[in-house]
N, C-alpha and C positions, 0 to 999 in steps of 0.2 A: 643462312644462319637463323636460328630460332627467334632471337630477339631482334629488335630493331637495330632492331637493335640496338635497331634502334637503341638505340640508347634507352636505358632502363627507365629514365625519367619522362619518357614520352607517354604521359598519362592522359587518358581521355578526359574525364570530368568526375567530380566528386559527388555524384548523385547518390542519395541515401536509399532510394527505392531499389528493390531487387525484384527479379521477375523469373519465374520458373517456366519459361515457355517450352522447354524441352519436354516437360511432362504434362503440359496443358493440352486440353482438347482444342480443336479449331474454334469452337464456340467460346471457350474461355479466353483464347487468344484475341478473338475479335472483340469480346467484351472489354478486355483490358485496353485495347487500342481506342475503342469508343469512349471509355471512361477518361482516358488521358486527353483526348480531343475535346471532350466536354469541359474538362477542367480549364483548358486553354480558352475555350469559348467564354467561360465565365470570368476569366481573368486574362484578357488578351495581352496585357502588358507584362505579364510575368515571364521573365526569361527562364527562371527555374523550371516552370511547368513545361516550357518548350524543350528544355534540355532533357527533362524526364522522358518526353516522347521520343526524342532523338536516341536517347540511351536505350529505350525499349526496342526501337528498330535495330539498333546496333547489336544488342544482345541476342536478338532473334535472327541475325544475319541478313537483315533487309537493308543493305547499304544504300540502294537506290532511294528508298523511302527516307532513310536518315538524311542523306545528302539533300534530298528535295526539301525536307523540313528546315535544314540549315540555310539553304538558299532563300527560302521564304523569309527567314529571320533576317538575313543579310539584305534583302530588298528593303526592309523597314529600317535597318540600321547597318549600313555598309561600313561604318567607322568603328565597329565593335571588334577589337583585337581578339577577344575571347571567341567570338563566333568563327573568325578566320582560323583560329587555333583548332577549334573543334572540327571544322571542315577539313583542315590539313590532316588531322589524325585519322579521320574517317577515310580520306583518300589514300593515306599510307596503308591502312589496314585492308583497303580494297585494291591493293597492288597498283595504285596510281601514284608512283613516286614523284614524277614530274609535276603532277597536279598538286601534290602535297607540298612540294618545294615552293611553288607559286603562292599557295595559300599561306604558308609560313612566312614568306617574304612580305606578304601584305600585312600579316599580324605584326611583324617586327617594324614595318614602316609606320604603323599606327602607334605602337607602343613597344619600345625597346626593352621588354621584360626579359630578364635572364632566362626564364623557362622557355620562352619562344626562341631566343637566340641559341640556346643549347639544342633544341629540336632542329632548327634550321641548319646549324653548324654540323650536326650529326649526319643529316641527309646530304649536305654538301660533301662531307667527307666520304660517304659511301658511294657517291657518284663521281668521285675524283675531281670535284670542283674546287679550285684553289681559294674560292671565297670562304671555304671552311677555316682557313687560317685567319681571315679577317674577322670571322665570328669568334674565333678563339681569342684573338687580341682584344676584341670588344669585351669579352668576359673578364680578361685580366685587368682592363682599365676601368671596369665598372666597380661600383661600391659593393656589389653582391659578393658573397663568399663563394666564388665559382672557379677558383684557380685549378682545382682538380679536374673539373669538367673541361676547362680549357686545354689542359694537357691531354686529357682523354681524346678530345676531338682531333688534336694535332696528331696523336698517335694513330688514330683511326684513319686519318687522311693519308699519312705516309704508308700505312699498311696496305690500303687499297691501291696506292701508287706503286706497290711492290718494293718499297724502300723499308724492308723489314727491320734492319738493324737500327735505323733512325726511329722507327715506330716504337721499338722496344725501349729506347731511351725515354720517350714521353710517357709510356705506360708505367715505367719505373717511377718517374716523377709524380705521376698521379697516385701511385700506391704509397709513395713516401708521405704524401699529404693525408691519405686515407687508406689504411692497410686493409679495410673491409670492402673496398670497391670491387665487387665481384666481376663486373664486366671488364675491368682492366686486367684481372687475372686471366680471364678467358681470351681476350685479345692478345695479350702477351704470349700465352701458350700457343695460340694459333700462328703467331708470327714465328715462334720457334719451330713449330710443326712444319711450316712452309720452308724453313731453313734446314729441315731434316735433323734438327737437334732434339730428337725425341725424348731422351732422358731428362733434359732440362725442361721441356714442355710438360712432362709428367710431374716433375717436382713443383712447377708453378701451379698446376691444377690441384695437386694434393694439398698444397698450402692453402689454396682458396677453399677447398672442401673441408679442411680442418676448421676453418672459421665459420663455414656455413655448410653443415653436413646434409642439408636437404636441397642443395643446389643442383637441380636436375640437369641443367645444361653442362655443368662441370663434369658430371658423370658421363654424359654423352661424349664429350670431347676426350675425356679420359679413355673411353673405349676406343675412340679413333686412334689415339696415340699408341695404346697397347696393341692394337692390330698391327701397326707399323713395326712394333718391337717383337712381332711374332708371339705374342702372349694371348692366344685365342681365348682360353678359358677365362682369363682375367678380364678380357675385353667384353665377353658375353655377360659376365657379372656386372660390369660397369653399365652396360646398356640396360640390363634388367633393373638395376638400381634407379637409373634415370626414369624408367617407366613406373617404378614404384611410387615416385614422387609426382610424376605426370603421366597418367595412363594413356593420354592422347598424344604423346610425343612421337610424331610420325617418323622423324628421322631415326629415332632409336629403334622403332619397330622395323623399319627398312633395313637397318644395319644388322639386326638379329636375323631377319629373313635371309639376308645374303650369307649369313654364317650357318644357315640351316636350322635355326631355332624358331619354333612356332610361338606366336603370342596370341593372346585372346583377342 
């Protein structure tokens, strides 16, 4: 799946700096890195400056460097839940799911912040770990307004356990609390898809796309459903619309290629 799926709230960090490394020359890139390191040397206790460097590495795809910078920060402050959260997110993005789970577990053990619990619960669910249900219960019993996330995690867990009917019940509960919860529409549609209830899956996706008409993932899965319904031309249109909103949507490109449609 394209998102974590994470769960959509698995956000890295709120750094305000942006970096155009894709269009920068090697010398420009090196200058940016040197400048960030110099900033840290001048203010070694600034967590924000260190985060800026990590974010710079992340945006340029240098995950080893990013993780190395985070580990250096953790050597100085191993009790920082935020740094463990950042490390977990980097590990997840770098396809180290088990490492991400361990780091999120550390973050939660230090500070039971709902955001960390949601992230950990989501990864537990995707790995069929029953601790996902414990995290979901923790959200329900917390003072945070996280009931919808609790239901989503439970639905995700049962979906990955291949208990699709049960999963749909929880996705519906999530949507009853927040009818704009796009990930719940997607997951409910996927559960219906796996049950071969294609018209129902299409109706769920269409409802979500009515609420958010630039939801690239919704169009991609709409294409998947339409293919199963032998509606080739409509499926092609759905995949092309997904690419219109996200030109780098690899799965949509692959789907079009299998249908004999070239993309740029």
